[in-house]
C-alpha positions in Angstrom: -24.8 -24.7 102.0 -24.1 -22.1 99.5 -24.4 -22.5 95.7 -20.7 -22.0 95.5 -19.4 -25.5 96.6 -15.6 -25.5 95.9 -12.9 -23.5 94.2 -13.2 -23.7 90.5 -9.7 -22.2 90.1 -7.3 -20.0 91.8 -5.3 -17.7 89.6 -1.7 -17.0 90.5 0.7 -14.8 88.5 4.0 -16.0 87.5 7.1 -15.1 85.3 7.9 -18.7 84.4 4.8 -20.7 83.7 6.8 -23.7 82.6 8.5 -23.9 86.3 5.1 -23.9 87.9 3.7 -26.5 85.4 6.7 -28.7 86.1 6.4 -28.4 89.9 2.6 -28.8 90.1 2.4 -31.8 87.6 5.6 -33.6 88.6 5.9 -33.0 92.4 2.2 -32.5 93.3 0.7 -34.6 90.7 -1.9 -32.1 89.0 -2.7 -32.6 85.4 -2.0 -30.0 82.9 -5.5 -29.6 81.0 -5.2 -26.1 79.4 -2.6 -23.7 78.1 -3.8 -20.9 75.9 -3.9 -17.0 75.3 -5.9 -15.5 78.1 -9.2 -14.3 76.6 -9.5 -10.5 76.0 -6.0 -9.9 77.5 -3.0 -8.9 75.5 0.1 -10.8 75.4 -0.9 -12.9 78.3 -1.3 -16.8 78.7 -3.2 -19.0 81.0 -2.3 -22.5 82.2 -4.8 -24.6 84.1 -3.7 -27.6 86.4 -6.4 -30.1 87.0 -7.1 -31.1 90.8 -10.5 -32.6 89.8 -13.0 -32.2 87.1 -14.2 -29.0 88.8 -11.3 -27.6 90.6 -8.0 -26.3 89.2 -4.9 -24.2 89.9 -4.6 -21.3 87.2 -1.3 -19.5 86.3 -1.1 -16.2 84.4 2.1 -14.9 82.6 2.6 -11.5 80.9 6.2 -10.2 80.3 5.5 -7.2 82.7 5.0 -9.7 85.6 8.8 -10.4 85.8 9.3 -6.7 86.1 7.4 -6.8 89.6 9.7 -7.6 92.5 8.2 -9.8 95.0 8.6 -8.4 98.6 8.3 -10.6 101.8 5.7 -9.4 103.9 4.0 -7.2 101.1 3.5 -9.4 98.0 4.6 -12.8 99.6 4.6 -14.6 102.9 7.9 -16.0 104.0 6.1 -18.9 105.7 2.7 -20.2 105.7 1.8 -18.2 108.8 3.7 -15.0 107.4 2.1 -11.6 107.1 1.2 -10.1 103.7 -0.8 -7.1 102.5 -4.4 -7.0 103.0 -6.2 -8.9 100.0 -3.0 -11.0 99.1 -2.9 -14.6 99.2 -1.0 -15.8 102.2 -1.0 -19.6 101.4 -2.7 -22.2 99.1 -4.2 -25.3 100.7 -5.0 -28.2 98.7 -7.2 -31.0 100.1 -6.7 -34.8 100.1 -9.1 -37.2 101.2 -7.3 -39.1 104.2 -4.1 -39.1 106.2 -2.8 -41.9 104.1 -3.2 -39.6 101.2 -1.3 -36.9 103.2 1.7 -39.2 103.9 1.5 -40.3 100.2 1.8 -36.8 98.9 4.6 -35.8 101.5 6.4 -39.0 100.0 5.8 -37.8 96.5 7.2 -34.4 97.6 10.2 -35.7 99.1 10.9 -38.1 96.3 11.5 -35.0 94.2 14.1 -33.6 96.8 11.7 -30.9 98.3 11.8 -30.3 102.1 8.4 -30.5 103.6 7.1 -30.1 107.2 4.4 -32.1 109.1 2.0 -33.3 109.5 0.6 -31.1 112.1 -2.7 -31.8 113.9 -5.0 -29.0 114.0 -7.9 -30.6 115.7 -10.3 -30.5 112.5 -7.5 -31.3 110.0 -4.0 -32.5 109.7 -1.8 -30.5 107.4 1.8 -30.7 105.7 3.7 -27.6 104.5 6.4 -26.5 101.9 7.3 -23.8 99.5 6.5 -23.8 95.9 8.2 -22.0 92.9 8.2 -18.1 93.2 7.5 -18.2 96.9 4.1 -19.7 96.8 3.3 -21.1 100.3 1.9 -24.5 99.9 -0.3 -26.5 102.3 -1.9 -30.1 101.8 -4.8 -30.8 104.2 -7.1 -33.4 105.2 -10.2 -33.5 107.4 -10.9 -37.0 106.3 -14.5 -36.0 105.1 -15.5 -34.6 108.5 -17.2 -31.3 108.7 -15.7 -28.6 111.1 -17.8 -28.4 114.5 -18.7 -24.7 114.7 -19.4 -25.0 118.4 -16.2 -26.2 119.2 -14.1 -24.0 116.8 -15.5 -20.5 117.1 -13.6 -18.8 120.1 -15.4 -16.2 121.9 -12.0 -14.5 122.6 -11.2 -14.2 119.1 -14.9 -13.1 118.3 -14.4 -10.2 120.8 -11.0 -9.1 119.2 -12.7 -9.0 115.8 -15.5 -7.2 116.9 -18.0 -9.9 116.2 -21.0 -10.2 118.5 -22.9 -13.5 119.4 -25.8 -12.3 117.3 -23.5 -11.7 114.5 -22.0 -15.0 114.8 -25.4 -16.8 114.6 -26.1 -14.7 111.5 -22.6 -15.7 110.0 -23.2 -19.3 110.7 -26.6 -19.3 109.2 -26.8 -17.0 106.3 -30.1 -15.9 105.0 -31.5 -18.1 102.2 -32.1 -16.6 98.8 -34.5 -17.4 96.1 -33.2 -16.9 92.5 -34.9 -14.4 90.3 -33.6 -16.1 87.2 -31.0 -13.7 86.6 -33.5 -10.8 86.5 -32.1 -8.6 89.2 -31.0 -5.4 87.7 -27.3 -4.2 87.7 -26.9 -1.5 90.3 -24.7 1.4 89.5 -21.0 1.3 90.4 -20.8 2.3 94.1 -17.2 3.7 95.2 -18.1 2.8 98.6 -17.9 -1.0 97.6 -15.1 -2.8 96.2 -14.9 -2.2 92.2 -12.6 -3.6 89.5 -10.1 -1.1 88.1 -11.7 -0.1 84.8 -11.6 3.5 83.9 -14.5 5.5 85.4 -15.8 6.3 82.0 -15.5 2.7 80.7 -18.3 1.2 78.7 -18.1 -1.9 80.8 -19.9 -0.1 83.6 -23.1 0.2 81.8 -23.0 -2.6 79.3 -26.0 -4.8 79.5 -25.4 -8.4 80.6 -26.1 -9.9 77.1 -23.7 -7.5 75.4 -20.9 -8.5 77.9 -21.7 -12.2 77.1 -21.8 -11.5 73.3 -18.8 -9.4 73.0 -16.5 -10.6 75.6 -16.9 -14.4 75.5 -14.5 -16.7 73.4 -15.4 -20.3 73.7 -13.2 -21.6 70.7 -10.3 -23.9 71.9 -6.9 -23.0 70.6 -6.8 -26.6 69.0 -9.6 -27.9 66.9 -10.3 -31.6 67.5 -13.2 -33.9 66.4 -14.3 -33.5 70.0 -14.2 -29.7 70.1 -15.7 -29.4 66.6 -18.8 -31.5 67.7 -19.3 -29.4 70.9 
């Protein structure tokens, strides 16, 4: 297994963070755990909705987001199976532990007057589907704690269509192990043939030492000072 063992948070832009907080707390049952000015970003605030102690949905609101028109098939999918541009979220699937929990969240959603479809049995999981505010395609799924059997669920026909060989499948199924160097691997030069963030080509960030990035860009002070946060 990899060092990453779950989704810490998924950040989604919104023009109405209150509407999203209302839906995901009251309809879905997540808990609001943070709402603050986004660190290092002008005129933008961040809201975190707790799924577990280590996993959240995060919403980001800036006034200019409202000026961007969503386009089905470009920025948003119309269904949980709809097409969108490469690199854009198609749907958000949230885990529940059992089929009983799946039916319970379906009851909760319906009790708030929202249409929801399913469950559908996909063999390795069961899922229900609905639309959330601002066109977010939302799924709840359960595998009831069972791992996916790769021998049964990696299709040779799809492998061929994707241009993936049998040797590559074995490599993908068993990634090479890596021994940490304790954070001592040097930062490579920005390579335009690889994905890069959209900083200006001459921005200082490209060559800043890691220690300077941490020192100058971190912000650990909570917006509300409590006895607990002061002690931390």
